[in-house]
C-alpha positions in Angstrom: 106.1 74.5 114.2 102.9 72.5 114.2 103.2 68.8 115.3 102.0 67.3 112.0 104.4 69.5 110.0 107.3 68.6 112.3 106.6 64.9 111.8 106.6 65.4 108.0 109.8 67.4 108.0 111.4 64.7 110.1 110.6 62.1 107.4 112.2 64.2 104.6 115.7 63.7 103.4 118.1 66.7 103.3 117.8 66.7 99.5 114.0 66.7 99.6 114.0 69.6 102.0 116.3 71.6 99.7 114.3 70.8 96.6 111.0 72.0 98.3 112.6 75.5 98.5 112.8 76.1 94.8 110.6 76.0 91.8 109.9 73.0 89.6 109.4 75.2 86.6 108.2 78.8 85.9 104.9 78.4 87.7 105.0 75.4 90.0 106.9 74.4 93.2 108.4 71.0 93.4 106.4 68.1 94.9 107.7 65.4 97.1 105.8 62.5 95.7 107.2 59.9 98.1 105.5 61.8 101.0 102.4 62.9 99.0 103.5 66.6 99.2 101.9 68.2 96.2 103.3 71.1 94.1 101.8 74.6 94.4 100.8 76.5 91.2 101.2 80.2 91.1 100.0 82.8 88.6 100.5 86.4 87.7 97.4 88.4 88.1 97.0 91.4 90.3 94.4 92.7 87.8 93.5 89.4 86.0 94.6 85.9 85.6 97.8 85.6 83.5 97.8 81.8 83.8 99.8 79.6 81.5 98.2 77.0 79.4 99.1 73.5 80.5 100.6 72.9 77.1 102.0 76.4 76.9 105.2 76.6 75.0 106.3 79.9 76.6 105.4 82.4 79.3 103.2 84.4 76.9 101.0 81.4 76.1 98.2 82.2 78.5 94.6 81.3 79.0 91.9 83.8 78.2 90.9 85.8 81.3 89.0 88.9 82.3 91.2 92.0 82.5 90.2 94.1 85.5 91.3 97.7 86.1 94.9 98.1 87.1 96.0 99.0 90.6 96.4 102.7 89.6 92.7 102.7 88.7 91.2 100.7 91.5 93.0 102.8 94.1 91.1 105.8 92.8 87.9 104.2 94.0 89.0 104.6 97.6 86.5 101.8 98.1 87.6 98.9 100.4 84.4 97.0 99.8 85.0 97.2 96.0 88.6 95.9 96.4 87.3 93.0 98.4 84.7 92.2 95.7 87.4 92.4 93.1 89.6 90.1 95.2 86.7 87.5 95.6 86.2 87.6 91.8 89.9 87.0 91.1 90.0 84.3 93.8 87.1 82.5 92.1 88.8 82.8 88.7 92.1 81.5 90.1 90.4 78.6 91.8 88.6 77.7 88.6 92.0 77.5 86.8 93.7 75.4 89.4 95.8 78.3 90.7 96.9 78.1 94.4 98.6 81.4 94.8 97.8 84.7 93.0 100.9 86.9 92.6 99.5 90.1 93.9 98.6 92.7 95.1 101.5 95.0 94.1 101.7 97.7 96.8 104.9 99.6 96.4 104.8 103.3 97.0 104.8 105.7 94.0 108.0 107.5 94.9 108.2 109.1 91.5 105.6 109.3 88.6 108.4 108.1 86.3 108.4 104.5 87.6 107.3 102.3 84.7 105.4 100.0 86.9 103.3 102.6 88.7 100.2 101.4 86.8 100.3 98.3 88.9 100.8 100.1 92.3 98.1 101.7 94.3 99.3 105.0 95.7 101.9 107.5 96.9 100.3 107.2 100.3 101.0 104.1 102.5 97.8 104.3 104.5 95.6 104.2 101.4 97.7 101.5 99.8 97.6 99.3 102.9 93.9 99.6 103.5 93.0 98.7 99.9 95.6 95.9 99.8 94.2 94.4 103.0 90.6 94.3 101.5 91.9 92.9 98.2 93.8 90.1 100.1 90.8 89.2 102.3 88.7 88.9 99.1 91.1 86.6 97.2 91.9 84.4 100.2 88.2 84.0 101.1 88.1 81.7 98.0 90.9 79.4 99.4 93.5 81.0 97.1 96.6 82.5 98.6 98.1 85.9 97.6 101.7 87.0 97.3 101.9 90.6 98.4 104.7 92.3 96.5 107.4 93.6 96.1 108.9 93.6 99.6 110.3 96.2 99.8 111.0 99.6 98.2 110.8 98.4 94.6 110.3 101.9 93.4 112.0 102.0 90.0 112.5 99.7 87.1 115.9 101.0 86.0 118.5 98.5 87.3 115.9 97.0 89.6 117.8 93.8 89.7 120.9 95.3 91.3 120.2 98.9 92.6 120.8 99.5 96.3 118.5 102.0 97.8 119.8 104.1 100.6 116.9 104.7 102.9 116.8 105.8 106.5 115.0 103.5 108.8 112.4 106.1 109.8 111.6 106.6 106.1 111.2 102.9 105.6 109.0 102.6 108.6 106.7 105.5 107.8 106.5 105.3 104.0 107.7 102.1 102.4 106.8 99.4 104.9 103.4 100.3 106.4 101.3 99.0 103.6 102.9 95.6 103.9 102.5 95.8 107.7 98.8 96.6 107.4 98.2 93.5 105.2 100.3 91.2 107.3 98.6 92.2 110.6 95.0 92.5 109.3 94.7 90.0 106.4 97.2 87.2 107.1 98.5 86.8 103.5 99.7 83.4 102.5 103.0 84.7 101.1 105.1 87.7 100.7 107.3 88.2 97.6 110.6 89.8 98.2 111.9 92.4 95.7 115.0 92.4 93.5 116.6 95.5 94.9 118.9 95.9 97.8 118.2 98.2 100.7 121.1 99.9 102.3 123.5 97.5 100.6 121.7 94.2 101.4 119.6 92.4 98.8 116.0 91.9 99.9 116.3 88.1 99.4 119.2 88.1 101.9 117.9 90.7 104.3 117.4 89.1 107.7 116.3 92.4 109.3 113.6 92.7 106.7 112.4 89.1 106.3 112.8 87.9 109.8 113.3 90.6 112.4 110.6 93.0 111.0 108.3 90.7 109.0 108.1 87.7 111.3 109.2 88.8 114.8 107.6 92.3 114.8 104.6 91.9 112.6 103.9 88.2 113.3 103.9 87.0 109.7 102.9 83.3 109.5 103.2 82.6 105.8 106.2 82.0 103.6 108.4 84.3 101.6 109.0 83.7 97.9 111.5 85.5 95.7 110.6 87.6 92.8 111.6 85.7 89.6 115.4 85.6 89.6 115.9 87.7 92.7 118.0 85.2 94.5 121.8 85.7 94.5 123.0 83.4 97.3 120.5 80.7 98.2 122.2 79.8 101.5 122.2 83.5 102.7 118.6 83.6 101.6 117.6 80.7 103.8 119.5 82.2 106.7 117.7 85.5 106.2 114.2 83.9 106.1 113.6 83.3 102.4 111.5 80.2 102.0 111.1 79.7 98.2 113.3 80.6 95.3 111.4 81.1 92.0 111.5 80.0 89.3 113.4 76.8 88.9 117.2 76.7 89.2 117.8 73.3 87.5 118.7 71.8 90.9 122.0 73.7 91.1 121.1 75.9 94.1 119.4 73.0 95.9 122.9 71.5 95.9 124.3 74.6 97.5 121.9 74.1 100.4 122.8 70.5 100.8 126.5 71.3 100.8 126.1 74.1 103.3 124.2 71.8 105.8 126.8 69.1 105.4 129.8 71.4 106.0 128.1 73.1 108.9 127.7 76.6 107.4 123.9 76.3 107.5 122.1 74.9 110.5 119.6 72.2 109.4 117.2 73.5 112.0 117.0 76.8 110.0 116.2 74.8 106.8 113.6 72.9 108.7 111.8 76.1 109.7 111.9 77.4 106.1 110.5 74.1 104.8 107.9 74.0 107.6 106.4 77.4 106.5 105.9 76.1 103.0 104.4 72.8 104.2 102.0 74.7 106.4 100.5 76.2 103.2 100.5 73.0 101.3 98.8 71.0 104.0 96.2 73.6 104.8 95.4 74.4 101.2 92.7 72.4 99.6 93.1 72.2 95.8 89.9 72.7 93.8 88.8 70.9 90.7 89.1 73.1 87.6 85.9 74.4 86.2 84.6 77.1 83.9 83.7 80.5 85.5 81.3 83.0 84.1 83.4 85.4 82.1 80.5 87.5 81.0 79.5 88.1 84.7 83.1 89.1 85.5 83.3 91.4 82.5 80.3 93.3 84.0 82.1 93.4 87.4 85.2 94.9 85.6 82.9 97.6 84.1 81.5 98.4 87.5 85.0 98.7 89.0 86.1 100.9 86.1 83.2 103.2 86.7 83.8 103.5 90.4 87.5 104.2 89.7 87.3 106.9 87.1 88.1 110.5 88.2 86.5 113.6 86.9 89.4 116.1 87.0 87.8 119.1 85.5 84.3 120.0 84.4 83.9 123.7 83.5 80.4 125.0 82.8 79.1 121.5 83.7 79.8 120.3 80.1 79.5 116.8 81.4 77.3 114.8 81.5 76.6 115.0 77.7 73.1 114.7 76.3 72.3 112.9 73.1 70.4 115.7 71.4 73.5 117.0 69.6 75.8 114.9 67.5 78.9 114.1 69.6 82.3 113.7 67.9 84.7 111.0 69.3 88.3 111.6 68.3 91.3 109.4 69.0 92.3 105.8 68.3 91.7 105.0 72.0 88.0 105.5 71.5 88.1 102.6 69.1 90.8 100.5 70.9 91.4 101.7 74.4 94.7 101.2 76.3 93.3 99.4 79.3 96.2 97.4 80.8 99.9 97.6 81.5 102.8 95.6 80.0 104.9 92.9 81.6 103.9 90.3 84.1 100.4 91.8 84.6 99.5 91.8 80.9 96.3 89.7 80.3 95.0 87.8 77.3 91.7 89.5 77.6 88.3 87.8 77.3 86.9 90.7 75.3 87.5 94.4 75.1 84.6 96.9 75.0 85.6 100.3 73.7 83.7 103.5 74.1 82.9 103.5 70.4 81.6 99.9 70.6 79.4 100.8 73.6 78.1 104.0 72.0 77.1 102.2 68.9 75.4 99.4 70.8 73.3 102.0 72.7 72.6 103.8 69.4 74.0 107.1 70.7 74.4 110.0 68.3 78.1 109.6 67.9 80.5 109.9 65.0 84.2 109.1 65.0 87.5 110.3 63.6 90.7 108.3 64.4 93.0 111.4 64.7 96.3 109.5 65.2 97.8 106.2 64.3 97.4 102.9 66.1 100.8 103.4 67.9 99.5 106.5 69.6 102.7 108.4 68.8 102.3 109.3 65.2 99.7 110.6 62.8 99.2 111.5 59.1 98.2 114.8 57.6 94.9 113.2 56.5 94.0 111.8 59.9 94.8 115.1 61.6 93.0 117.2 59.1 89.9 115.1 59.0 89.6 115.2 62.8 90.1 119.0 63.0 87.7 119.6 60.1 85.0 117.4 61.7 85.6 119.1 65.1 85.0 122.5 63.6 81.5 121.4 62.5 80.7 119.8 65.9 79.1 121.3 69.0 80.9 118.9 71.3 84.0 116.8 71.0 85.3 114.0 73.2 89.0 113.2 72.6 90.3 109.9 73.8 94.0 110.3 74.5 96.8 109.0 76.8 100.0 107.1 77.0 100.7 104.2 74.5 102.1 100.9 75.7 105.6 102.0 74.5 105.6 104.8 77.1 105.2 102.8 80.3 105.7 99.2 81.3 107.4 96.9 83.7 111.0 96.7 82.8 111.7 100.4 82.1 110.9 103.8 83.5 109.5 106.9 81.8 111.8 109.7 80.7 109.3 112.4 81.2 105.6 113.1 82.1 104.6 114.0 78.5 101.9 112.5 76.4 102.9 111.9 72.8 103.3 115.3 71.0 100.9 114.3 68.2 98.1 113.9 70.8 98.9 117.1 72.6 98.9 119.0 69.3 95.6 117.4 68.3 93.9 118.5 71.5 95.3 122.0 71.1 94.1 122.3 67.5 90.6 120.9 68.2 90.2 123.3 71.1 90.8 126.2 68.7 87.8 125.2 66.5 85.4 123.8 69.1 84.3 125.4 72.3 83.1 122.3 74.1 86.0 119.8 74.4 86.2 116.8 76.7 89.4 114.8 77.1 89.3 111.2 78.3 92.7 109.9 79.5 94.2 106.4 79.4 97.4 106.3 81.4 99.0 104.4 84.3 100.6 107.4 86.0 100.4 111.2 86.0 100.9 113.2 82.8 101.3 116.9 82.3 98.6 118.7 80.4 99.8 121.7 78.4 96.3 122.1 77.0 94.4 122.0 80.4 93.2 125.6 80.2 91.8 125.1 76.7 89.4 122.2 77.3 86.3 122.2 79.5 86.4 118.7 81.0 88.9 115.9 81.7 87.9 112.4 82.7 90.8 110.2 84.0 90.1 106.5 83.2 93.6 105.3 84.1 94.1 101.8 82.7 90.5 100.7 83.3 90.5 97.1 82.2 88.8 95.4 79.3 85.3 96.9 80.0 86.5 100.5 80.4 84.4 101.6 77.4 81.2 100.7 79.2 82.3 102.8 82.2 83.3 105.7 80.0 79.9 105.9 78.2 78.0 105.5 81.5 80.0 108.5 82.9 80.1 110.7 79.8 76.3 110.5 79.3 75.3 110.6 82.9 74.1 107.1 83.5 76.6 107.1 86.3 78.2 109.9 88.4 82.0 110.0 88.7 83.1 109.3 92.2 86.8 108.4 92.0 89.6 110.5 93.5 93.3 110.7 92.7 95.4 108.3 94.7 98.5 110.3 93.7 99.4 113.9 93.0 99.5 115.2 89.4 102.4 117.7 89.3 102.7 120.7 87.0 106.1 119.5 85.8 108.6 116.7 86.4 111.1 119.1 88.0 108.7 119.6 90.9 108.6 116.0 92.0 110.3 114.9 95.2 112.9 112.6 93.7 113.6 114.6 90.5 117.3 115.1 91.4 118.9 111.7 91.4 115.9 109.4 91.0 117.9 106.7 89.4 121.1 107.4 91.4 124.5 106.5 89.9 123.4 103.1 88.6 124.6 101.3 91.7 122.9 103.2 94.5 120.1 105.7 94.8 119.6 107.9 97.9 116.1 108.6 99.1 117.1 112.2 100.1 113.5 113.4 100.2 112.9 111.3 103.3 109.3 111.0 104.4 108.3 113.8 102.1 106.8 111.7 99.3 103.8 112.7 97.2 101.5 115.3 98.7 103.7 115.4 101.8 106.4 117.0 99.6 104.1 119.5 97.8 102.6 120.5 101.2 106.0 121.1 102.7 107.2 123.2 99.9 103.8 125.0 99.5 104.0 124.1 95.8 101.2 124.4 93.3 100.2 121.2 91.5 98.1 120.3 88.5 95.7 118.2 90.5 96.2 117.3 94.2 96.1 113.9 95.9 92.5 113.0 96.7 91.0 115.3 94.1 87.9 114.3 92.1 84.7 116.1 91.0 81.1 115.0 90.8 77.9 115.9 88.9 76.5 116.8 92.3 77.7 118.8 95.3 78.4 118.0 98.9 78.3 119.9 102.1 80.6 119.0 105.0 79.5 120.0 108.5 79.4 119.1 112.3 82.8 117.7 113.0 83.1 116.4 116.6 85.2 114.0 118.7 84.1 111.7 121.5 87.0 113.0 123.7 89.2 116.1 123.4 92.0 114.8 125.5 93.2 111.2 125.8 96.2 109.0 126.2 97.9 107.5 123.2 96.8 104.0 124.1 93.2 105.0 123.7 91.1 105.4 120.6 89.2 108.5 119.6 86.1 108.7 117.4 85.7 111.5 114.9 82.2 112.3 113.6 81.5 114.3 110.5 78.2 114.8 108.5 78.1 114.9 104.7 75.1 116.1 102.8 74.3 115.9 99.1 73.2 119.4 98.2 72.9 118.7 94.5 70.1 117.3 92.3 71.4 113.8 91.5 72.6 110.8 93.4 76.3 110.8 94.1 79.2 109.3 96.2 81.7 111.3 98.1 85.1 110.2 99.3 85.7 111.9 102.7 89.3 112.1 103.8 90.7 112.6 107.3 94.2 114.0 107.7 96.1 114.4 111.0 98.5 117.3 111.6 101.1 117.2 114.4 101.2 120.6 116.2 103.7 119.5 118.9 106.8 120.4 116.8 108.6 117.5 118.5 109.9 116.2 115.2 110.1 117.3 111.6 107.0 115.8 110.1 104.7 116.3 107.1 102.2 119.1 107.1 99.4 116.5 107.4 99.0 112.8 106.7 96.0 110.7 105.5 94.7 108.6 108.4 91.1 107.8 107.4 88.8 107.8 104.4 85.3 106.7 103.7 83.1 106.5 100.6 79.5 107.6 101.3 76.5 107.2 99.0 73.8 110.0 99.1 70.6 110.8 97.3 69.8 114.5 96.7 69.1 116.2 100.0 70.2 113.2 102.0 72.9 113.4 104.7 74.9 110.8 106.7 77.3 110.9 109.6 80.6 109.2 109.1 82.6 107.9 112.1 86.4 107.6 111.9 88.3 105.7 114.6 91.9 106.9 115.3 94.5 105.1 117.4 98.1 105.7 118.4 99.5 105.0 114.9 97.2 107.7 113.6 99.3 110.3 115.5 102.7 108.6 115.9 106.0 108.8 114.0 108.8 106.2 114.1 111.3 107.2 116.7 114.7 105.6 115.9 116.0 106.2 119.4 113.5 103.9 121.0 113.0 101.8 117.8 109.3 102.2 118.1 106.3 104.3 117.2 106.1 107.4 119.4 103.3 109.8 119.9 104.5 113.1 121.4 102.3 114.7 124.0 100.5 117.8 122.8 98.0 119.1 120.3 97.0 117.6 117.0 94.7 118.9 114.4 92.1 116.6 112.7 91.3 117.9 109.3 88.4 116.7 107.1 88.9 117.3 103.3 87.5 116.6 99.9 91.1 116.4 98.8 94.5 117.1 100.3 94.0 120.7 99.2 90.2 121.1 99.6 90.1 121.1 103.4 86.6 121.7 104.8 86.6 121.2 108.6 89.0 120.8 111.5 89.2 120.4 115.2 92.0 119.9 117.7 92.7 117.2 120.3 95.3 116.7 123.0 97.2 113.4 123.1 99.1 112.4 126.1 102.1 110.0 125.6 102.4 106.8 127.6 105.9 106.1 126.3 108.4 105.8 129.1 111.4 106.9 127.1 111.2 108.8 123.9 114.1 111.1 124.6 117.6 109.9 125.3 119.8 112.8 126.6 123.5 112.7 125.6 126.3 115.2 125.5 125.1 116.2 122.1 121.6 117.1 123.2 120.8 120.8 123.1 118.5 122.9 125.3 116.5 123.6 122.1 116.0 119.9 121.6 114.4 119.6 125.0 112.3 122.7 124.9 110.5 121.4 121.8 109.0 118.6 123.9 106.5 119.6 126.6 107.7 117.1 129.3 111.3 117.6 128.5 110.9 121.4 128.7 109.8 121.1 132.3 112.8 119.0 133.2 115.4 121.3 131.6 114.0 124.6 132.8 115.7 124.5 136.3 119.1 124.2 134.6 118.6 127.1 132.3 116.4 129.5 134.3 119.0 132.2 134.3 120.0 131.9 130.7 119.2 134.1 127.7 116.3 131.7 126.8 114.0 133.6 129.2 115.2 137.1 128.3 113.2 139.5 126.2 114.7 139.0 122.8 112.4 141.7 121.3 114.4 144.3 123.2 116.8 145.5 120.5 118.2 148.3 122.6 121.6 146.7 122.7 121.6 145.6 119.0 123.5 148.7 117.7 127.2 148.6 117.8 127.4 145.3 119.7 128.7 142.0 118.4 126.0 139.8 119.9 122.4 140.9 120.4 120.2 139.2 123.0 118.4 137.3 120.2 121.7 136.2 118.8 122.8 135.0 122.2 119.5 133.2 122.8 119.7 131.3 119.5 123.3 130.3 120.1 122.5 129.0 123.6 119.5 127.0 122.3 121.7 125.2 119.8 124.7 124.7 122.1 125.1 121.0 123.0 125.6 120.1 126.7 129.2 119.0 126.0 130.0 122.7 125.3 128.8 123.8 128.8 132.2 122.7 130.1 134.0 125.7 131.7 130.9 127.9 131.5 129.5 129.1 134.9 132.1 126.9 136.6 130.7 123.6 135.1 133.0 120.6 134.8 132.7 117.5 132.7 131.7 115.7 135.9 128.9 118.2 136.5 127.6 117.8 132.9 127.7 114.0 133.2 125.8 114.1 136.5 123.2 116.5 135.0 122.6 114.2 132.0 122.4 111.2 134.3 119.8 112.9 136.5 117.7 114.0 133.5 117.6 110.5 132.0 116.7 109.1 135.4 113.8 111.5 135.6 112.6 110.5 132.1 112.7 106.8 133.0 110.8 107.1 136.3 
C-alpha cells in the first residue's frame, strides 16, 4: 500500500472503513467528509451515457446522451483504433457529466446465441473480445475516467443469473471465459472490475477468493478495485475476505454493520479490510474530478454514424445488387426503416440525443425512395392492409429494401431468447415480397444471430446489428455506395438452434448449468463437428475483391519463449476503395491435447485503393500456441508443428505455413500409475523416454498384417490398441514386473522429465 494511502487508512475509524466499501445510493459511493474523501460517481454506459439527472426521481430519469452502436456491432468492426476512438469519445462525455467511472465494457463470451444480453457483448472468441476491450479501455481512461470491466466472470445467461452456479472446468475458464479479462488487466490497467451475479463451481463470484484474489490480483497483477454488480453481494464479510472492495448499490448501512461486527469479534482481520479500503482510496486520490460542461452532441452523433458504418456486415450480395443506384425508384419496406431498433434494453438503454433513420436520411439526400410500413410498430404484428400495400407496391418496384429484425420484446437484459427466429410476420413479408420482386435486399436490426428461412430467396443481406442512434446514416451510405461494407461477424450464425454448442442444457436445472461443450464454443464447435452454418465467424463481403499472397515467417523453428513474425500481403483487385479484415488462426498439429481445429490469434484491418497492396505483420508469442495445462497449472506449449492459417473468415482460408515450436517447460507431464503408453507416445519428448520400456511390445509390430485375424480372439491391431490404453498400474505381473518395478520406472521417468 502506498504511504499516503496507509496514513489515510490509519486515520479512519472502523465504521468509516466499512462505510467506504458500499454505495451511498444507486450511483455514488460514500464520502468521508471528515477526511475530505470524496464520493465516486458511476454511470451505466458501455455504448452511451446512461447518467441519472441530479434531481432524478428514479433510475430511468436519465440525461440525454448520444447512443453509440452496441457491443455486438462494434465488435464486427474488428478495428482496435475505432474502439479506442469510441472509448475516448465516451470518456469525454462521461467527464462532461461529472462521471468518474463508466460501467463497461461488457466482455462476456457469447456461449449461446440465446443469451438476452449478447447485444452488449463483443464475441464468441476470447482473443477478439480481449483485444477490442483493451482498446476501448485505453480510450476511456485516457480522459481521466475509469472503466469497470464486466461481468467477472462467466455471466453467460440471463435466466436465473442471480443464483445460477455454472460448472466449468478450470481449463475451460482459462482458455475461453477468462482471457478477455486477463488481456484488459495486463494491457490497459482498468480502474475497476465488476464481479458477476452467478456462482462458478458453487462459489458466488462476489465471494470467490480464487477468482478475485488468486487469479485477478496475484496472477494477473490487477491494481484497481473490484465492485459488485448491483445486488450481487450475498455475504459482505465473505466478500471482503475474497477480495471484493465495493458493494453496490447502497445497503442502508446494514451490511456495513456486519463488517464492523466481524472485525470486533475477530472473524475478519482488520488488515484485510484496510487493504480493501486502500484499493478504493488509491482511485479516489489519484482521480481528478472535472467540472461539468456541455459536450458537442452533434459531433458525437457523426462519430456514432462512422462507427455504425465500419461495423455493418454485408452477409450476402448476389449479382452485385448492392450498391444501389438512384436511377430506379427504390421501395423501402418495414417499420424499422422509419424507426430503427438501434439499442438494447436494460442497463445499457440510452435516452438518445436524436435518432436518424434510413428513411430520414434518404429523404434528406433527396433519394428516389418510397416507403411502405409493412408491419406494426411492435415488430411482431401486422394488418391485412399494411401487408397488402407492401406486397402490391413491391410488385411494381424494380428493387426493394426490407428493414427487418428483432423487436425490443425479443431480446434484453433480464431474460433469454427462446429461439433464433425473427417474428413470423416479418419472415412472411420477406417471403411474399421475394415472390413478386426479383431484386430484394434485407437490412437486419438484431443483437444476436437469427435464422433466415428466406435466405435463398433474396439477393442481399446487410447486417446492421444494433447500430446506435445514427444507424440510418450508415445504412444509406452503404446501400447507395458512398461507403463500402467492411465489417465481419464476431460470432457464428448457425443454421438452427439445435446445432449450437450448449443447446442441450443451456439453462441447466435452474440451480446449476454444466458447460459440457468445454472449450468448443462458437466456431470451435462447428469446426470440430464439421457442421455447416448459415454464416461463419469472421464472414463479411465487400464491394471490391482482395487477393491474399506471399505468406512468410521470420523463423521456421523457435523456442516457445521467442516471438515469431508472420508476413502476408493483401491486394485490392477490385475497382473501388475497400477495407479487408485479415484473420490469423493457429492449428496445433502436435496432437498432445484435445484442442480446437484452429483458434484466432491475430487480426488486422487494412485499407486499400484499387490495385494497391500492403504487407501485414502479425507477431505471435507463446500464448498464441499454448493451451492451459491443469497438471502444471500454467500455459503449456507442446513441442512440435503448428500450422499458421490466414483467412478472410473462419471458413474462407486462403494461405498457410507451418512452424516448429520447441517447449521450454520443465514439466508438462506428470507420470502416475494411471498414465498409459499411449499418453506418452502423443508427446515427442515423452515418446523418446518411454520407448526403451516398450520396445518389445505390440506397439512396434506390423498391425497391417491381418494374417492372424481369422479365427483368433485378438488380432495384432487389437493387442496394440489394448496395450496403448493399458495404464502402468496394470503392468503388475506381466513380464515379471512387480509393483516395486512399476514404481521405480515411474520415478525414473519423472526424474528424466525434471532434469
